N, C-alpha and C positions, 0 to 999 in steps of 0.2 A: 573368623568366618564372616566376611563382609557381605556375602549374599544371603545371610540367614533370613528366612521369611519373617514377617512381622509377628505372626502368631507365636513363633518360637521364643520371642524375646520377653514374653510375659509383661508387655507394656501396660502401664497403668497401675502397677503395684509397687509398693515401697520395699518389700523384701521378696527376692526371687531365688529359686533353687534349681540348679541343673547340674548334671553329672559331667565330671572329667574335663579333659582338655578341650573337647568340642564345646561343652557347656560354658567353659570360661571364655572361649572365643566368641560365643553367641551373646552371653550376658555382660561380659566385661566392658566392652566399649560403651561409653556413656553412663556407666554406673558411678555412683559416688564412691564406692569401694568394692573390691572383690575380696572375699574371704575364702581361702583354701583350707580344706579340712581333710587330713590324712591321719586318722587317729592312731593306728597301730604302727606308724612309721614316722613319716617326715615331720608333720607338724607337732607331734609330741616331742620329738627330738629337738625341734626348734624351741619349743617352750622351755624344756629343761636347760638347754644351752644358754638361751638369753636370760633365764632366771639367774644363771651364774655370772652374767656379765659378758658373755661371748657374743660377738656379732657373727651371724650365720649367713654365708654366701651360698645361695642356691645355685646348683649347676645341673644341667640336663643329663650329662654323660659321665660315666665312670671309666675314663680312658686316659691316654696321655695328655689330651687337651685339658683335662681336669687338673693335672699336675701343673701344667703351664699357667692355668688360671689361678691356682693357689699361689704360685710363685709371684705372679703379677700383683697379687693383693697381700703379699707377705702373710699368708694364712696357712694353717695346717690343713691337710686334706683328710677327710673321713673316708674310710674304706667300706666295703660291703660287710654285712653283719658277720659272715663266716670267714672273713679275711683277718689276717693278723695286723693289729695296729691299735694304738690307744684310743683313737676316735673312730667311730663307725656310725652307721645309720641306726644303731641300737641306742635308745635313750638310756638304758642301764650302763652301757659302755661309756657314753658321754658323761654320765654322772660320776663314774669312777675315774675317768681320765684326768690327767693334769690340766689345770686351767690354761686355756689359750684365749687371747683376746679376739682372734679371728679364725673362723673355721669354714672351709668349703664343704658343703654337704650335697653330694650328688644324689639325685633321686629321679627315676624316670616318670614318677607320677607328680608328687608335690612340687618339685622344683620346676618341672615343665609347665605346670599350671600357673605357677607364680610368674613365669615369663611369658604367659600367653597373651597378655594385653600390655599396651603402652599407655602412658598418661592416665592410668587409673591406680589409685592407692591399693596396695595389696597387704592383707593381714593374714597371719598364720594362726588358726584356732584349732583347739582340740578340747577334750573333756577337762583337761587340767586347768585351762585358763578361760573357759567359756564365759564365766561371769565377768571377769575383767575386760574381756573383749567386748561383750555386750555393753557394759558401762561406757567404754571408750567410744564405740560407734554412735551411741545415743548422744554423747557429748559433742560429737562432730556435726550433729544435726543431719545425719544421713538417715535414710529409711523413708524417704518420700518418693512419690512416683517420678519426680524429675531428678532426684538424686538417690536412686535405689541402692540397697545393699544386695550384692550378688553373692550368694553362698554356693560354693562349689565343692561337694563331696568328691574326693579324688577317685575312689574305687581302686580296684587292683587289676592286674592283667592275668589272663589265663596263661599258665606256663607255656613258654615257647611261642606265644602269639602277641600281637598288639591289640587284641580284643579286650575291651574293658569288662571286668566282672564287677557289677554293682555290689559293693561290700556293705554289709549291715552295720559295721562299726562306723563307717563314714556317714551313712544315712542317719544313724542315731546322733552322731556328732553334729550334723547339720540341724537335726531336729532340736537338739539341746540349745543351740544358738538361736534358732528361730523362736523357740518357746521363751527364751530369756528376753529377746527383743520385744516380743508381743507383750510379755509381762511388764516391760518397761514403757509401754504405751504406744508402740508403733502399731498402727491400726489398719494398715493396708497390705497384709501379706497375700501373696499369690496362692492359688489352690495348691500348688506344689509345696509351698512353704507351710501352709496350714496342715497338710498331710504329714510332712516331716515332723512338725511340732507335735501333732497328735500321736505319732508313732512313739516319740520319745516319752510323752506323758503317759502313754498306756503301758510302758515297759516297767514292770514292778521292780526288777533287779537288773539294772543295766550292767553292773559288774559281772554278774553270773552269765548274762547273755553274751557279752563280749569274750569272756573266757571260753565259752563253749561254741562260739561261732566258728565258721571255717577258717578265718584268718587267725583267730586266737589259737585254735588247735594246730594250725600250721606252725606258728611260732613256738608253741610248746614242744612240738615234735622235733624241732631242730635245736632245742636247747635254749630258747629265749622266752620262757614263761615269765621271767622277771620284767621283760618289756611290756607284757600285757598288764602285769600288776601296776606298773608305773602309769600306763595309759589310762587306766580306769579310775584313777584318783581324781574325782571331780573337784574342780576349783581349788586344787592344791597350789597353783601358781597365780601370782597377780600380774603375770607378764602380758604385754600386748605387742607381739613382734610385728613391726611394720617394715615393709620393704623400703629402705632408705638408700638411694643410690643402688648399689648392687647387693646390699646385705640387709637381712632382717635384724633390726635393732629394737630393744624393748622400749616402748613408749608408755608403759603402764605407770601407775601412781608411784611417786617417790616418797 
């Protein structure tokens, strides 16, 4: 969004938070780094896959063009959660599937946000890897007003529409990362960032809340409660998936 008004960009702050694809387009240009957060889907799957050594290629569409893209990159193609195939958008399915060095992971939210900006480093964060991501971001010396960290909770879409539904799991994921960055000494968070961090800090039982929230119930209802259980394991991975070329590759500590 090249014509975004100045007030929308949260100028003057080292950590900024805004929702979805539009938020990424507003905050991404000029940021030191953009961090996409899609807790009950895309970024948890990326964390699980990269922890196993797989390079994950984000892709916006799940159609024939995705098959062509996978073939071009000599990669396996993940299918939708309820489709048949060893690899899917389900982190539990990825964990059970045979190892593959390259995986194309279509996602209308997380993948699209990852591709929303050019010339800005992109990182995939979730509750599983929030501590590792925070450490890595601080080590890059990002988080200043002139090199801000843009945190983008993906949200969901209302069924059958392109309307974003602000999703509590992604807001808490953004808050977890914001709180971790503030704890590590980044002292210029925007009001939006402070509010996200305070929401996370005020949540006594994040796991229970995510299990009972609308998205958690949705996954349980269609037989994917295990995905929620994997997503709520805080700091279970030391992965830092960084978009390198066309793929997320783990840049975490070795």
